[in-house]
Steps between C-alpha positions, in 0.01 A plus 500: 500500500565639850718802553850400383674691785295320765561162335875552481513631859309194615734264315809662662336464842428130435862450374641622841321246719522120506159404641262748343306831529144569618305718256331697779835589655640585155208738438552665836870553460468629143210729597261370236157344514498127541312451180803661311717212632230247412500639142881463495472135618242419231724658230800292615294187510402562133867499406543137606689367802678822589363500857308262716193663664305314772163650583439534875209630699443615853195638692458771752217712643451866417247766616252621236448873466212478744707295733773768498240765580372300795849429624554875507158627622331205663227255400159616383337363818759664731458831315120472538536431872736796536250725312215440745497738798358395837169664419469292183490587129208487255518214259448731202807706604709187549410371150637819348848403607711321237559208737147515653314220329764225516615613850143504626440140393830376645462694825145362548632144442766562757229637742696825542199712420114481509218673313214676670227502242248647739696825549283807424759648266521186287720187544801582719818313555652455851817330631453184699857471629745750645791421268593262218811327378557545131634148424451539123748792492746320730501193271555710192791686664647159582486401132668827403791417731556132409283417191256313714732223613388537865131513421274195528346360180144567616589866566661533158196347329262728695697809392514365143121452506466866593723598206756648736773242431607324189734212440753591236688240293842627382663317205866542423769324293814344632749562220830323440737429203374278222704267280535773230562780748655821363508857614460631147181441300424514137159632407299230319318591188123460506433542129652356184505790244534494117826696536652228726415236238633708214842584655538168692537671836244266654773231516691686769203621704339330797116482479263484790308164484148532368222382731255329261277412792436861591138622467407806305356809666146426604249727319314753722144391563226533756453257790188429705529530876413176692206681663355578157542141390323361803225766472435381148460146626256610775296705251477195275370286790226756577401527137483120467265498800267756333595811697491851371786745585409806703633848414763581765673802350442720811779482755348789690179413679271671756477350847129457432544239226819355657360457848148627576323327212657172619344550847831575662459733802667834492704435816650177354886480544550448124388860455790649704792686340745219568287248298370719220648770269276815510513761231555869575402635155222438427431405859125445464253344255156651446322296229293222672159354417312680782213254548751210533722708730210564732417128519860419578502773768187362655614133513826611662353728764151352560494155346252351255467213258508259788805659662531719812785703340795638690301767701740791447475842346595434134675802345503595129836672564663157560333347198620785277874451573692403184751213534712271291264203490595225749323223304330452162183408693421868473455436127283196577279719713456746215421217257240346729336837558491551118346144466231593753389798294390272212293179462710243692673224310762266656859617446851381552767770525875505551777753524883499529654837584705704742403591856679702762552458874717695741694182596833450672716364221657154543575191297126426441337838515508811280300823520385438146393159371246325270166351613320225316127501571206283384136593565183296421139635543200274459183379675543259784879476511640331813837431664500173316495683168798701615687190601424338163617794289812534713576130440455550125712816504795351692483179293553709191776691682684179580788638713507185713585705807303668770418864409349755737153608382486868593129494574196307400138475606143614440418871488270613781139612436582834669734565207283364210146607587575878533636477145152390379583135413204258533466324842564153362830596340826384668851603410807280558859629456860417561838661448873442518814693404672459168849527645477195733416240227764661275763468771407131547511438124836665442664400831534854625523538884517881537218699335743799448688284253175474296365860520668834546830674441708205624375260227786334307411560138693189399236303684238659283694418182567139599165400656319234293143522386263428791306177458276416799488124531127458501 
């Protein structure tokens, strides 16, 4: 039962008007939370036809916490622009600012700034225009003044996409007198006691109707996340195809295994700070197979194994840098090197585990996600074998929708031969994310609704068992 004082005050207010009372206005005038009035309405509805309550709803736009900050201080991109002096600013210094990463990306898209990667002191950011107009802030201030009524829909949707604006639905009750209206209420009994039966008092009491359709309290139990359900299905597909799962329990990897062993040059853009997470403690790795490391160094700097290499001064200091692995292919490289140290036998490996990229977050990208990877090593494998195994894999997957394959192909001899694998051995591989197929399967459009702190736990509780329609 709601607070009796609030209920009686509400009834007296309804008595004084002929047309009705809005619950939001009643809450404001009484100085109570709207949910208190809603509770009073529910209590009165349970008494019968004391009042008539019509549920109404209206929508308006509100600034999110981040939107309020931008309305006060300016957009991330405008603040980045303002932070850059005429002589420029080093990219590393800019990224230390709280608004640096997002602002950098947006300002680059707007062509307000440029990056000089050839600067002797490291990448440096310069302005490309004299001044900018912070339209994002202006639009948000307009919403603050009039709830967005003067803003075009495309502008609202763009601000909503950036999580600066949210559309809020407000529900309220229009309350008026019912056929059994009274300003005094009698508390209904919820329980028939032995004493009432013994003394006969139950005859004069009013009882609250029992709801025999009500469900009992659901027992507490665990629930599998949709990602875990789909992961189980992918694992089953690989096992059915005769694959062996690789050990992937090392999120921290050296740049040597993550990049150099895969014949990726040390000046590749993927090895920059804004693409990869580097560790500060421990910053460097030291335990490498020295003979293999020397062969990798030689093929990078001088060439070999039929390749001319990259012709640059390969540095052990770059290879030693510890990172959060950017792909599970680093594990594949370790497994292939291990395979090369023994008598070669054909193998089929797979892995499903987390990888990390210094991404700009949006509806389809996170800084942490799962990679699914398949690797086959055998004599004489060709691109046709890769196409055949991909066809079998995706037939078993059965999503009936185009899915982006993250990467696929044949590993280069410059990668395999330094490991010590026989010359006739080829390795084919492919990969994709786990999140993308899961979003397709469960009809999720924003990856942040699937993974991270914004996940609705009710979605996890309600999601059905995943069955891929193979």
